[in-house]
MARVO-671692 format. One record per residue: residue in one letter; x, y, z of N, C-alpha, C, O in turn. Coordinates in steps of 0.02 Angstrom, whole numbers, plus 50000, padded with zeros to 5 digits. Layout:
AXYZXYZXYZXYZ ...
end
This chain:
M556925780150334556735779550276557155778850226557425783650200 I557275771750205557925773650159557655778250090557045778350081 Q558145782550036557675784149995558465784049924559055784549939 H558175783249855558685783149816559235789749826559135794949857 H559725788249796559965798449789559805797949685559875793749640 S559545804849693559725807049619560105811449595559835816949606 L560725812249561561275816349572561065819149518560885815849469 P561045827849523561035831749456561635831549417562205830249434 S561275833749334562015830449285561845839249258561305841949269 S562355842249225562265845449159561745842849107561245845049078 N562185835549109562085830349046561465829749038561155832049086 P561105827448995560455822949007560135816549037559595814649058 A560865813849026561185806949064560925809649162561105814149200 T560385803149165560165803849251560505798449307560335792549304 V560965800749355561225796549395560985797149444560905802349477 T560735787849463560275788049534560805782749564561175779049532 V560735783349627561205779649684560595776849747560275780149789 F560635767849730560435764549771560565762649835560565757049859 A560665767849861560975768049939560705773350006560675779449998 S560535770250071560425773650109560965779350122561555779250103 S560625784550159560935790350192561755788450243562325790850244 T561365782850279561825779450300562455774950276562955773550309 S562295773050213562855768550186563415771850152563395777750133 W563995767350145564765772050133564795772450061564965768150021 I564635777650051564535779149991565195786549977565095791850007 E565915785549925566225791549936565965793749881565625791349836 S566305801849902566095805449834566595803549806566485804649747 D567115801149810567515801149721566965796249694566635798849649 A566855792149703566375786949659565785788549665565415783949647 L565395795649693564985800249670565175805049576564885805349522 A565925808149611566075811649574566425806349486566435808849430 Q566605800249501566545795249430565865794049402565835793149341 C565105793849450564705790249415564495799749362564215799949307 Q564695804949395564535808449348564805813049294564515817249260 Q565735810449296566075809349230565925803449188566145803349131 V565545798149211565245793849161564755798049124564715798549063 A564345801449174563625802349137563845810249068563655812349013 A564275811649116564615813749044564905814848987565225819448962 L564715808748965565125803248906564435808148827563965812048827 D564765805048786564385803948767563905800248726564115794948703 G563105802248705562765798348723562505795148789561895794048792 M562905793648843562805792948916561745792948916561385797548898 I561535785948943560615787048941560645788549020560535794449036 H560815783349079560605782849137561205780049172561305775049138 V561715780049222561975777449278561715774049323561575770049279 A561515771749368561325768849395561775761749460561895755649460 G561885768049510562355765249543562215762449610561775765449640 M562545756349647562365750749665562485751049745562915754949765 P562125747149792562525751649870563175749049899563375749449958 D563615744949815564225745049830564675749149802565245746949797 L564565754249783564665757749730565505762249771565585766249817 H566055758149714566715765349747566985764149707566975759349669 P567465770949713567895772949650568325766949600568175761149612 G568575767449574568925759449533569215767449500569165773149523 K569595764049425570055764549388569795769449345569635766049297 G569715772849336569195779849281568375778049267567925780549233 A568435772549314567585773149307567205770449397567495769749451 P566655769649384566695767149470566575761149456566315760149402 I566695756849489566375749749490565835750549568565805754049619 G565355743449525564535743749579564225749349563563965753749598 A564335748149456563835755149424563365749749375563465743849389 A562935750849328562695749249282562485757649239562155762249263 M562745757149186562835763049119562705760149069563005755849038 A562055763749058561605764148985561935769448935562155774448963 S562005769048874562115770948836562035769048766562155763248747 T561805774248723562065774848660562865773448607563015773048548 V563165773048663563795772148615564245768048670564175769048730 L564805762548640565055756448703565755758848728566315758548701 Y565645760048760566535759648803566755756848829566635756448889 P567195753448798567555745848834567945748448895568085743948934 F568145754548911568285754848976567965756049042568225757149096 L567085755449019566585755249070566765747749078567315747249105 V566605744249070566755734849107567525733149112567755728549147 G567835736749079568485736749105568975728749086568735724249052 S569505728549107570235723149075569715715649089569555712649037 D569445712849156569255707949164568565704249152568265699849185 I568435707549094567755704049051567355700249068567475696649020 G566895697149099566805689649130566795687549186566505682449206 C567245692649229567295692449294566245690849314565725693549297 G566465684349363565805682149414565775679549469566175679749516 I565275677049465565505671049538564835664449532564235665249521 A565045661149540564575655449516564775648749618565215648549661 V563995644349602564075642649667563575637149636563015637149610 F564075632449652564155623949661563815620049697563875622849751 P563535616249705563275610749760563935608349798564415610249764 I564075606149834564835601949847564515592549926564635592149987 K564295589349899564385585049954565215579449972565635575949945 L564975582350036565715580150080565525575550161565165576750209 K565785572350152565905567050226565525572450274564945573350294 R566355576450284566285581550354566535586450310566685585750251 A566555592550353567045600250324567275602550377566975606550414 V567825600350386568295600250472569015605650405569455604950362 P568595610450446569025617650435569865616150404570045616150345 E570235614950464570935614850455571105607850414571645607350384 R570675603150416571005596650349570955600050263571315600550213 L569995602450292570155603850212570705611150175571095611950128 A570465614750225571195620450196571885617850148572195620250100 A571925611250192573005608750175572575606150107572965605050062 R571845604850087571875600150038571815601849968571995598949917 F571515607249977571375613949924572055615849868572525619649877 P571885611349808572485612849762572605618549750572195622849765 D573345620649710573925625949690573145630049653572905625949614 L572885633949654572515637049609572755642749598572385647649598 D573535643149583574005649049563574215645849476574395649549430 R574105636149468574495634349417573985632449367573405631249385 T574185632149303573865631249253573805622649273574175618549300 L572985622549237572975616349234573775610749176574005611749120 D573985602949255574455598449212573755593449155573145593449165 A573995591049121573735588349048573145584449086572535585449081 D573455580149120573125572949160572495577849229572035576449267 D572735581249216572005583849256571385582249255571155581749198 P570885580949314570385578949273569975585249280569455585549247 A570075588049301569375595949300569385596049210568845596649181 W570075595349166569945595949115569185591949095568805596149071 A568935586249097568355584149088567625589349084567125588549049 V567755593849125567205598649145567155602149065566595602849042 V567765604249023567835608748947567505604448897567825599448880 E566865605448866566555602648820566575607148745566205612048740 G567025605148688567385606348634567915615248639568025618348691 D568025616148607568475621448601568365626748679567805627848703 V568715628248696569235635448738569005640648707568975640448645 P568765647448748568415652948694568895652948688569265650548731 A569225656948603569835659448597570715657648596571285660148591 G570265650348607570885644548588571615647648646572235647548641 H570865651248724571595654748764571395650248818570855650348848 L571905645948827572145640848892572635643248926572775641548984 D573035648948881573335652048967573045654649039572705659649026 G573025653749087572955654049141572065651349175571715653249222 L571995646349123571195643349108571295637949189571775634249201 G570705639249234570835634549284571345637849342571395634149391 T571705643849348571825649449414571455653849411571255655849357 V571225656849477571185660749537571085667649482570595669149447 G571505669649489571855677049503572025679849547572295676849593 R571955685449550572275689749623571705692449628571195690649598 G571805700449695571505704349670570935701449745571145698849797 N570125703249726569565701149771569495692149743569075687849754 H569855692249720569735685749651569545678349712569935677249758 F569095675149705569245668349773568995663449762568385663949750 V569285656249759568755647949796568535650049875568855652849920 E567715647049871567815646149943567075642349957566515643449935 L567345636850010567005632550033566435633950090566715636350140 A566105633650094565495636850097564925633150147564755627750124 R564635634750205564045630450230563445634050208563615639950209 V562775633850188562305636150180561835640150243561395636750271 G561895644650256561795646550350560665645550319560295642850279 P560665650550383559935654150370559495654650319559535660150292 V558845649150281558555652050244558175655050258557795654650306 L558215660750195557555666650204557115663250165556575662150192 D557175661450114556495662550079556455651850036556585649649980 P556245648950093556075641350109555835639850023556125635149995 D555455642849994555075642749931555625642049867555685636649838 H555975647449849556375650149826557205645949828557615644949782 A557225644449898557815639849908557965633449872558445631349840 A557095629849901556955624349876556965622249791557095616749767 R556765628849753556935627849704557545627949632557625625949574 L557925632849703558815631849711559115625749714559645623949689 G558725622649748558895613649761559415617149830559925613749828 V559475621949885559615621049928559545622449998559185627050015 D559965617650057559245620150122560035621350158560605620250138 A559725624550232560485626650287560745620150310560395615650334 D561395619950300561905617750334562325610950239562815607250238 D561845612450185562235612150135562905614050123563055619550145 L563475610050083563935616950060563765616049987563495612049948 V564015620949990563995622849903565015626249897565355625749948 L565315629149835566005628549830565635637249786565235637649740 V565945642649821565825649849795566555651949760567105652549788 V566305653449662566925654249650566865660549605566455661849561 H567285663549625567415673449589567905672449536568445669849550 S567785674149486568445673849458568125675749380567535676049362 G568765676849341568545681349253569215680549216569765678849239 S569075681949161569485682549090570385680949110570765678549067 R570565682249165571195683049169571475683849122571105681649078 G571905685649101572225686549031571875688448969571935694148946 L571585684748946570845686448913570915696048903571255700948886 G570265693448931569905701148957570555709348952570565715048928 E570995704948992571485710849004571985713648914572275719048909 R571955708948863572235709148818571825713748739571945716748687 I571175710548790570635714948725570465722148743570205726148704 L570645723448810570465729548853571195734948786571145738648737 R571875731648835572505730348797572275733948734572055739648734 T572365729548673572125733148607571655737348604571685741148555 H571135738248646570795745048614571125752748650571155758048620 T571325751548716571725755848731572205758048715572285764048721 E572655754248689573285756548643573095759048558573595760848527 A572545759248525572055761148494571475770148483571435774148436 H571115769848558570765773448572570545774448659569995774248687 G570895775048671571005774448726570775773348760570765767548779 A570225780948808569605780248848568825779248790568215779848795 G569325777548740568835782948667568205778348677568225775248730 A567505776848627567245772248599567425765148582567985762848593 A567075762548562567325756948498566995758448440566405759248425 P567435758648416567235760848322567195755848312566615756348292 D567305749648306566785741848279566525739748332566955736748363 P565815739948371565525738048405565645730748400565945727248441 A565335728648342565145720048308566135715648342566385711348379 A566245719048310567225717248313567125717248380566755712448389 Y567265720348444567345720448519566995718048546567205713848586 L566005719748540565795711148561565895704948553565795700448595 A566105704548496566525697048472566865697048522566505697648571 M567425696648535568205697348564567745699048644567925694648682 H567475701648664567085702348727566585694848768566545692448824 D566265693448692565845688248708566435683048722566285679348769 D566935682048701567425676048709567555675148779567345670648815 A567895679748796568065684548873567515680048904567695674348916 V566895681648918566025681648968566065672548977566055669649031 R566135667348867566225660848887566875660248935566855656548984 W567425663648920567945661048937567965661349024568275657049056 G567555667649058567635665649156567045662949139566755667049175 S566495658949111566035653949183566295648249128565865644049114 L566955647449094567035640849109567495639049159567475633949194 N568105645749163568675646249239568185645249280568225639749307 R567405650649305567355643849352567295636749382567465633349431 R566885636549311566745627349292567235624149333567095620449380 V568065626249305568585622649292568845622049350569145617149371 L568715628249388569145629049480568665624149508568795618249520 A568055627449518567595621049529567795612149546567955608249591 A567685612349497568305603749471568515601849487568425596149508 R569235606849494569865606249518569735604849618569905599749648 V569465609649641569215609749702569125601849726569465598049760 A568325601249681567935596149708568265590249723568275587649778 Y568595587449657569445584449627569695580649705569675575149733 A569935587449713570525586949763570105585349826570295579849847 L569465588549877569225588749949568845578949921568705575349970 G568755576649869568405570849870567905569449875567615565349912 A567635575049812566945576749770567055576049702567575576749670 E566505574649683566355574449625565985584149596565755588549632 P566065584249535565915588549522565365592149500565015587949471 S565125596849497564235595949500564395604049438564925606649419 E563575605849422563635610649399563055615949424562505614049443 P563245622649423563195626549451562425626649473562175621349454 I561985630249502561645632749523561395640649517560835643149521 V562145643849502561895652849512562715652349449563155648049457 D562735655749415563395660149393563045666349341562735665949288 Q563305673149391563285677249367563955680949354564455681149391 C563805684949267564355689749259564255694849287563695696449305 H564985700249301564625704749332564995710549315564915716049341 N565655708249246565725711849206565725712749131566175709749102 L565305716249096565165713549027564575721649027564295725549066 V564685719948939564135724348929563685718848865563845714048830 E562945723748879562515717948851562055724248821561875729548847 I561945720848744561355725948700560675722348740560575716348745 R560125729448778559725728748798558875733748776558685736748827 D558445734748722558325737948678558775742248651558805748048670 G559135740148609559735743448561560075750048598560145755448571 I560235748648656560335750848705561175748148719561235742148705 Y561715751048739562305746648781562045747648854561785752448882 L562205741448875562215742148963562925738748987563135733048976 H563095741649006563665738849035563675740949124563505745949155 R564025732449147564055733449201564875731849228565285727649208 K564905735849269565565735549306565435734649373565155739049405 G565625728649401565575727949459565015727149489565015728449549 A564195724049445563555726249444563165721049415563165722149355 A562705714249433562765709049432562045710049394561645713449426 P561875708049344561015705949296560335706949345560385703349396 G560085708549344559685708549384558745707549385558285708249425 D558845705549314558305706149279557705698649280557485695749230 G557575697349347557385688149385558415684049359558515679149323 R558605685649371559195680949413559275679049462559015682849502 D559505674949486559625671849545560485675049538560885674549492 V560555678949621561375682349632561665677249682561355673649721 L562385677749672562695680149748563135684749761563615686249726 V562955687649822563325693149837563595691049873563425686449911 A564395695949871564945692449911565135697749964565365703349953 G565005694750026565095695050089566225697050066566625698550022 T566145695350138567325695650150567085691050171566515689150183 R568075687150178568445681250200567725679650265567285675350262 G567905687050339567415686250379566695685550400566465684750457 T566315686250329565765684650367565165685750313565285690450276 P564545682350299564105677250257564055681350178564125687450172 S563975678350141563875679650078562795678650097562405676550139 Y562825682650016562105681850033561665679649914561705682749861 L561305672649936560895672549901560255678049869559805679749908 V560255679849822559935683049790559235680449744559115675349712 A558915685449756558385683849712558195691149654557595692349646 A558495693749632558435698849604557875701249529557775698349476 H557575708649564557035708049520557355716549509557025721249531 A557865717549482557855725749485557665728649407557755725349355 G557385735749409557015737449355557495741349301558105741849298 P556945743849261557345752049227557845755549263558425756549243 D557595757549320557775763449355558275763849398558565768949417 A558385757149417559345754549422559615751149356560145748149359 N559335751449310559705747649252559875739249233560275736049200 H559175737749286559255730149263559655727149308559535721149297 S560095727449356560605727149407560535724049474559975722149491 V560975723349509561035723549593561535725649604561765730449572 A561965721449669562485723749688562865717549650562685713249609 H563345718649676563975710649670564335709549713564725704849710 G564315713849768564585711749852564645718949895564325723949878 A565025718849945565365720249980565205726849958564665729649968 G565855730049916566115733449897566795737349941566695739149999 R567135737849925567635742249952567395749249988566905752849979 K568045749850039567785752150093568515758050102568525763850124 M568935754550081569565756850083570125757050063570505753550097 S570575762449978570955758249978571545753149955572055756249972 R571705748449932572265743449958572915746149993573145742150033 S573205750949989573685753350030573225757650082573605757150130 D572995759350093572535760050147572315756450185572245757750245 A572085748450142571735741750216572735740450237573035740250291 L572935739850171573695737550210574065742350265574405739250306 R574045750250273574215751150342574055751850373574365753150424 R573365751450372572945751050429572805741950456572625739350509 G572955739950405572765731150444573265729650474573195725850522 R574085732450457574795731050474574765733150570575095731350619 A574205737550559574265743250643573725738050684573695738650745 K573395734150660572635730250680573055723150700573325721850753 H573015719150641573005714250662573625710050627574005711350581 T573535703450676574265699850650574145696150583573575694050578 V574555694950529574405688850472574035683550531573455682550514 E574185680450586573675675150621573195677150600573045675550542 E572865680450630572015681950652571765684450605571165685750616 L572065686950515571735686150484571515678550418571115677350373 R571975676150447571915668850441571405664450472571275658650456 R571065668950528570515665450556570475670650571570755675050603 T569735668550519569195675950539568565673950620568485668650650 P568325678850628568045677450681567235672550651566765674050689 L567065668750609566765663650591566825657450608566405652850609 G567705657950628568005650350663568255650750589568855649850597 S568125651850494568445649650444569015650750426569245655550458 L569485648050377570385651750373570085653750319569515654450298 V570855654850296571115658750234571675654350223572075651850262 V571595653750144572155651950139572695657150077572625657550016 C572905658550096573405665350055574185662050091574255659650147 G574625662750047575525664250069575325671150040575295674050094 D575235674050012575365682050022575245687650080574685688250104 R575615690450095575425694250180575285697450150574675698250160 Q575545702050095575065709250092574465707450057574125712250075 L574215705150031573635703449992573005702550044572425704650045 L573465697650098572975698250151572515702450185571905702350196 F573335708750211572835712950235572535719750178572175724550192 E572785717950124572515722250067571525720850078571075724850068 E571475712250106570885707350073570415707250142569905703850140 A570535710250192570425711850272569485712250241569175715850202 P569375707950274568555710450283568615718950328568035720250346 T568885722250341568825729250384568725733350319568295737650312 A569265731250265569355734250184568625736650161568465741950134 Y568215730750182567445731550139566805735050177566815737650233 K566335734450142566045736950186565505733450197565455728750157 R564875734150254564535729150301563925726050247563425728650222 I564255718850241563865718050169562825716950214562305716350182 E562875717050276562165718250325561785722750275561235721350252 Q562075727650262562185737050243561735733750173561125732750165 V562325732650130562285731050042561675729350018561465731749966 I561245723750066560575716750041560015722550101559425721050110 A560225726850124559645730250161559515735450125558925737150130 D560045740850068559775741750050559585740749977559375745449944 L559675734049951559545730549879558565731349903558065733449873 V558685728649970557835725249957557355732650017556765732950034 E557705735450025557135741950045557175749349953556905754849955 H557495747249902557455747449853557165743649804557065744549744 R557015738149850556535733649788556925729849747556545726649711 L557615728249733557795728049666558075721449707558495720049665 A558185715549764558315711349783557835706949828557395709849861 T557905698649830557225695849873557855692349950558055686749935 P557985693449982558635685149996558445682850002557855683750019 V558735676349996558335667850009558875664850044558705662350097 A559485664350030560125662450082560585663250088560875664950036 S561015662550149561585666150147562175661550160562125658050210 T562605661150132563035657150141563735658250189564145662350170 I563845654650250564205654050298565255651050281565325645050268 P565635653750281566435654150235566455649250290566265650450348 L566705642650266567285638850304567995638950299568375640150346 V568215637350226568665636950165568765644550142568215647150147 T569315650050114569305653050081570065651350075570475650450120 Y570185651349971570475652949942570905658149908570725659449850 K571485661749930571545667749892571985667849846571895670249790 T572855663349883573255661149838573745654049856573485652149909 A574125650749847574475646849888574805648149943575055653749946 D574905643749999575605647350032575855641750009575555636350005 L576605643449990576735640949956577495637650007577835632550000 G577535644250067578145643250114578765647750081578985647950024 P578905650250124579585657850094579765655250089579795652550144 A580195650750036580685648849983580425650649932580725654349893 T579815648349921579575651349853579145656249840579255658449784 R578605659549871578035664549873578545668249820578255669449767 T579375670849821579465677849800579425674249697579105677549656 D579675669249682579955664449629579145664449607579045666749551 R578675662449637578025660849616577545665849590577185665249540 R577595673549655577385678449629577455680249554576965681649519 G578235680149527578545683549462578605677849402578925678649350 H578145670449426577855667149368577405668649371577305667549311 R576575671949402575995672249400576215678449359576055677749300 G576485683649371576515688749340576695690149255576735695749230 G576765685449230576865686449148576025680749136575945677549084 R575525680649191574945679949140574505685249149573925683349146 G574545689449156574345696849163573765696449228573505691749258 R573695702649231573225703149309572535701049273572405699849214 S572065700949339571455699549331571025704149379570405703649379 
end
């Protein structure tokens, strides 16, 4: 039987990790949960089955407090995953991979994807709009796999063998600027003016959602399709006020009656789930498979086990578009936990019900520009801020 783990704490705050005894949960991640629980005003820390260590705070956690801590949300405010239906006559990965646009370049003035921008761009932040970012961000063309809950899938408007675009990206340089401004003055301390922080935060959340729409439109047009509205778009880096309490989510998706795409890896399925998490989980669910290795470990081990070409074509037959060889190794499927275990933990803890899987066909990480231009472009992207 799978049971959640309630960890002891000298602070009144409680810590609960929703993972089985066989799930991969690092001791460093548990230690970070305890450190967060010791913060002034903290009430409850809920670790998801994809819990893993982050920079100063755990990733895959939802943290409720009477005090607002910007560092618990991090720099990529508004990061999330959206799912867009797309209709194509034929889905041949080799042909479609070559047609993906360069999503490291910002929109040209005449790009048709501008049509999805209605009204003003949040915070007036045009820099980086329509770019995917680095790290674990991606845009993926996928096919809907087995439908596990037909009634719910029908309400979402998806069926087996349908095609979708899965977009994982955030607020790019805008969120980083917001956190940096706070950190320079207050370090990892609380927001002295929560309303002022939340006003900027909310702009970044809206910007992240808009960016996912623009990215999906860019790819749809490039593949000869029309853009569509998302059937799912949930942010997993944000803070919300719930019953007068600040609920910080860092790599945790809203789980209170929402539909969520829990991302697998480039070489495994992802899962659409109907989330129904309660207060013991801080109304949250996992956002993905969660890292099992640090980037340096994944790079070292990956180079010993895999070739670049092996990582560009997955065991599922899908293709990975990525011109950065280091990123290919850092983001190898073996660097992540088993998505099937994460979903099983959500089910056993009654946090979510699987609706359908999505099977990758083409996963875009960063443009494959050829050896002559990669170094120059990498330097050019660096000026836009880390995502």
